[in-house]
C-alpha positions in Angstrom: 95.0 77.5 93.1 97.3 76.8 96.0 99.7 79.6 96.9 102.9 78.3 98.5 103.4 79.3 102.1 106.5 81.1 103.4 107.2 79.9 106.9 109.4 82.9 107.7 108.1 86.5 107.8 109.4 88.7 105.0 111.7 91.7 105.8 109.8 94.8 107.1 110.5 96.6 103.7 108.5 94.1 101.7 105.3 95.1 99.9 102.4 93.1 98.5 101.1 94.3 95.1 98.2 93.1 93.0 97.1 93.9 89.4 94.7 92.0 87.1 95.1 93.1 83.6 97.6 94.4 81.1 97.0 98.1 81.9 97.3 97.4 85.6 100.5 95.4 85.0 101.9 98.4 83.3 101.0 100.8 86.0 102.0 98.5 88.8 105.4 98.1 87.2 105.9 101.9 87.2 104.8 101.9 90.9 107.3 99.3 91.8 110.0 101.3 89.9 109.1 104.3 91.9 109.0 102.3 95.1 112.6 101.2 94.4 113.6 104.9 94.6 111.7 105.5 97.9 112.1 102.3 99.9 115.6 100.9 100.3 116.0 97.2 99.1 112.2 96.6 99.0 111.0 93.3 97.9 107.7 92.7 96.1 105.3 89.7 96.1 101.7 89.3 94.9 99.8 89.0 91.7 100.8 90.4 88.3 102.0 90.1 84.8 105.1 90.1 82.7 106.0 93.8 83.4 105.8 93.4 87.1 107.8 90.2 86.9 110.5 92.1 85.1 110.6 94.5 88.0 111.2 91.7 90.5 107.8 90.5 91.5 107.6 87.2 93.3 104.5 86.0 91.6 101.9 84.1 93.8 99.3 84.1 91.1 99.1 85.2 87.5 97.0 88.2 86.6 94.9 86.1 84.2 93.2 84.8 87.3 91.6 88.3 87.8 90.7 88.9 84.1 87.0 89.2 84.9 84.7 91.3 82.7 81.6 92.8 84.1 79.1 92.1 86.8 77.9 88.8 85.3 81.4 87.4 85.0 82.2 88.3 88.6 79.2 86.4 89.9 80.0 83.3 88.0 83.6 83.3 89.2 82.8 84.5 92.8 83.7 81.2 94.5 87.1 81.0 92.7 87.9 84.7 93.3 87.0 84.4 97.0 89.3 81.5 97.5 92.1 83.3 95.7 91.6 86.3 98.0 91.7 84.1 101.1 95.0 82.5 99.9 96.6 85.9 99.2 95.4 87.2 102.6 97.1 84.1 104.3 100.3 85.0 102.5 100.1 88.6 103.7 99.5 87.7 107.3 102.4 85.2 107.2 104.9 87.7 105.6 103.5 90.9 107.1 104.5 93.4 104.5 104.6 97.1 105.4 102.4 98.0 102.4 99.6 96.4 100.5 99.0 97.9 97.1 96.2 97.0 94.8 96.2 98.5 91.2 93.0 98.9 89.2 90.9 95.6 89.1 88.4 97.6 91.2 85.8 95.0 91.9 88.3 92.4 93.1 90.5 95.0 94.8 87.6 96.2 96.9 86.4 92.8 97.9 89.9 91.6 98.7 90.7 94.8 100.8 87.5 94.3 102.8 88.4 90.7 103.6 91.9 91.7 104.5 90.5 94.4 106.9 88.4 91.7 108.7 91.3 89.4 109.0 93.5 92.3 110.4 90.8 93.5 112.9 92.1 93.7 116.5 95.7 92.6 115.6 98.9 94.5 116.2 99.8 94.1 112.5 98.2 96.8 110.5 99.8 97.5 107.0 98.9 100.5 105.0 96.4 99.7 102.2 96.9 101.7 99.1 94.7 101.5 96.0 95.9 102.9 92.6 93.4 104.0 90.0 90.4 105.4 91.7 87.0 103.9 91.1 85.2 105.6 88.2 83.0 107.7 90.4 82.3 110.2 87.7 80.9 107.3 85.5 79.2 105.1 88.0 78.3 107.4 90.9 79.7 109.0 94.0 78.6 105.8 96.1 81.8 104.1 94.8 83.9 106.8 96.4 82.5 106.0 99.8 83.1 102.3 99.5 86.8 102.8 98.5 87.2 105.7 100.9 86.3 103.6 104.0 88.5 100.7 103.2 91.7 102.0 102.0 94.2 104.3 103.7 95.4 106.0 100.4 93.9 106.2 97.0 96.1 107.3 94.1 94.0 109.1 91.6 95.0 109.3 87.9 92.7 112.3 87.1 92.7 115.6 89.0 88.9 115.9 88.8 88.6 112.7 91.0 90.0 114.2 94.2 86.8 116.2 95.3 84.8 112.9 95.4 87.0 111.7 98.3 86.9 114.8 100.4 84.5 113.4 102.9 86.2 110.0 103.1 88.7 108.7 105.6 91.2 107.7 102.8 93.7 110.1 101.7 93.3 110.8 97.9 96.4 111.7 96.1 96.6 112.9 92.5 99.5 111.1 90.8 98.4 111.7 87.2 98.2 109.4 84.3 101.4 107.9 82.6 100.0 108.5 79.1 99.9 112.2 79.7 103.7 112.1 79.4 103.3 111.1 75.8 102.6 113.3 72.8 100.9 113.2 69.4 103.2 111.3 67.0 103.7 112.8 63.4 101.2 111.3 61.0 102.9 108.3 59.4 103.6 108.3 55.7 100.9 106.8 53.5 103.1 105.8 50.4 102.8 102.2 51.5 99.1 102.3 52.2 96.9 103.3 55.2 97.8 101.3 58.3 95.0 100.2 60.7 95.8 98.9 64.1 93.5 96.2 65.5 93.3 96.4 69.4 90.7 93.8 70.6 91.8 93.9 74.2 94.1 92.1 76.5 91.7 89.7 78.2 90.9 86.3 76.8 87.2 86.9 76.6 87.7 90.3 74.9 89.8 88.7 72.2 87.3 85.9 71.7 84.4 88.4 71.3 86.1 91.3 69.5 88.7 89.8 67.2 86.5 87.8 64.8 84.3 90.9 64.3 87.4 93.0 63.6 88.8 90.4 61.1 85.4 90.3 59.3 85.4 94.1 59.1 89.0 94.0 57.6 88.0 91.6 54.9 85.1 93.8 53.8 87.3 97.0 54.0 89.8 95.3 51.8 87.2 94.9 49.0 87.1 98.7 48.6 90.6 99.6 49.8 93.1 96.9 48.8 95.9 99.3 49.8 95.0 98.9 53.5 97.3 97.0 55.8 96.6 95.8 59.4 98.5 95.1 62.6 97.5 93.1 65.6 99.9 93.7 68.5 99.2 91.4 71.3 101.2 90.1 74.3 103.0 86.9 73.5 100.9 84.7 75.7 97.8 85.8 73.7 99.1 84.8 70.4 98.0 81.2 70.8 94.5 82.5 71.1 94.6 85.0 68.2 96.5 82.9 65.7 93.7 80.3 65.1 91.2 83.1 64.7 93.4 84.8 62.2 94.1 81.6 60.3 90.3 80.9 60.1 89.8 84.3 58.6 92.4 83.7 55.8 93.8 87.2 56.3 97.3 86.2 57.5 98.7 87.9 54.4 97.1 91.2 55.3 97.2 91.2 59.2 100.5 91.2 61.0 100.2 89.5 64.3 103.1 90.6 66.4 104.1 91.4 70.0 105.1 95.1 69.5 104.3 97.4 72.5 101.2 99.4 71.7 102.8 102.7 72.2 105.3 101.8 69.5 102.6 100.5 67.2 100.8 103.8 67.4 103.8 105.5 65.7 103.1 103.7 62.5 99.2 103.7 62.6 96.8 105.9 60.7 93.6 104.5 62.3 92.5 102.1 65.0 89.7 99.7 65.6 89.9 99.2 69.3 88.0 97.8 72.2 87.0 100.4 74.8 89.5 100.8 77.7 92.6 102.6 78.6 94.1 102.0 75.2 91.7 104.6 73.8 93.3 107.2 76.1 96.8 106.0 74.8 95.5 106.3 71.2 94.1 109.8 71.8 97.4 111.0 73.4 99.3 109.7 70.4 96.8 111.4 68.1 95.4 108.3 66.4 91.7 108.4 65.3 89.5 105.4 65.0 86.4 103.3 66.0 85.7 101.9 69.4 83.8 98.8 70.1 82.9 96.7 73.1 80.8 93.5 73.6 78.6 93.4 76.6 76.6 90.4 77.7 72.8 91.0 78.4 73.5 91.1 82.1 76.3 93.6 81.8 74.3 95.7 79.3 71.3 96.0 81.8 73.8 96.8 84.6 75.4 99.5 82.5 72.1 101.0 81.5 71.0 101.3 85.1 74.2 102.7 86.5 76.6 104.0 83.8 76.2 107.9 83.6 78.2 109.1 80.5 76.9 108.9 77.0 80.0 107.3 75.7 82.2 104.6 77.3 85.3 106.0 75.6 87.7 107.4 78.1 89.2 110.5 76.2 85.7 111.5 75.1 84.4 111.3 78.7 87.3 113.5 80.0 87.0 116.2 77.4 83.2 116.0 76.6 83.9 115.3 73.0 82.8 112.7 70.4 86.0 112.1 68.6 85.7 108.3 68.7 82.4 106.8 67.4 81.6 103.6 69.4 79.4 100.5 69.0 78.1 98.2 71.7 75.3 95.7 71.5 72.7 95.6 70.0 74.5 97.9 67.4 77.8 96.0 67.4 78.1 94.3 64.0 80.6 93.9 61.2 78.5 96.1 58.9 78.5 98.9 61.4 82.2 98.7 62.1 82.9 98.9 58.4 80.4 101.8 58.0 82.1 103.9 60.7 85.6 102.9 59.6 84.8 104.0 56.0 83.6 107.3 57.3 86.8 107.8 59.2 89.0 106.8 56.3 87.4 109.3 53.9 89.8 112.1 54.9 92.4 110.4 57.1 94.7 113.3 57.1 92.1 115.6 58.5 91.2 113.1 61.1 94.7 112.8 62.3 95.1 116.6 62.5 92.0 116.8 64.5 93.3 114.1 66.9 96.6 116.0 67.3 94.7 118.9 68.6 92.7 116.7 70.9 96.0 115.2 72.3 97.2 118.7 73.5 93.8 119.2 75.2 94.1 115.8 77.0 97.6 116.5 78.1 96.6 119.8 79.6 93.7 118.2 81.4 95.6 115.2 82.7 98.8 117.1 83.7 97.7 120.6 84.8 101.0 121.2 86.6 103.2 119.8 83.8 105.0 117.4 86.1 105.9 113.9 84.8 104.1 111.0 86.2 107.1 109.3 87.8 107.8 112.4 89.8 104.4 112.6 91.2 104.4 108.9 91.9 107.6 109.1 93.9 106.3 112.1 95.9 103.1 110.1 96.7 105.1 107.2 98.0 107.3 109.3 100.1 104.3 110.7 101.8 102.9 107.4 102.9 
């Protein structure tokens, strides 16, 4: 991928920003919006998705280039990712933005920042490096805090319990909170037209390829016992071309509504979810929607997780609260039959499950926003302090 060079340096109030997946695109767009309130006439360039583009991003590469899953995938794409990092660094050195922001995409962000530090060494141009979404030190170990804490100038943390991990590091760790904490549990939707199940296979190409066929097989079996069920599949528009053939092959077009609704809106009408593990589970928990969580892992990634991943569950809201609200399946237990079994269990008393999740939503909000401040206010304050 060749990134076009800009022969003239950008204005001093420009900023580079990078995000590599849908959740990062959403967070980065919020950061750009907050930056517009802090930095006068700031211009943005870098890597991102549709939400960042809508906020004025000059896109040097699409975020799909960074949609890498796990350790094995990163190794296979190392050469391509290294080349992309060098191209982006060349653009930064040419344009000399005052700030360099990386949002999530932790593996690439760290390698990219290290290479940028080496390229900057000894020069008069020294931008501030800011990473948003701290590494999951509470899941993988405190060693990750050291790696990030030595490379970045600032780390914007989404969770208050992350700050102590960075006390001994040179980076300034700042709690900005999580945007989902601004939400609230939706009223349980009416069931007169049937129970509505939301299918959330993920936002990466490989996640859809691995998860959606299993989900659709589970839908087919669930319909045999529950013909009143209806299903929605909200995906970003550019992912429809990937999902549509899988849906057609399943023969479930009549029962599964493939659409481009925003997930937060889709939660308003959902009684239950079958979702891939990720930040979407936190959104679901804040909205008060129960469900089943799955995630496919290759053998290499499974071994890596077994060696280094500490929590007993990969489901974010359950990690935060120490609960087991969302049953989960990963290989070798990930199968259509097991998805159906767990979904059947959850559907037995769907009203009680939704009431339980509404209580969990309040607990999560208290944990993620102990001071009650909205996310955007904290984010603006963090940017002012840079």
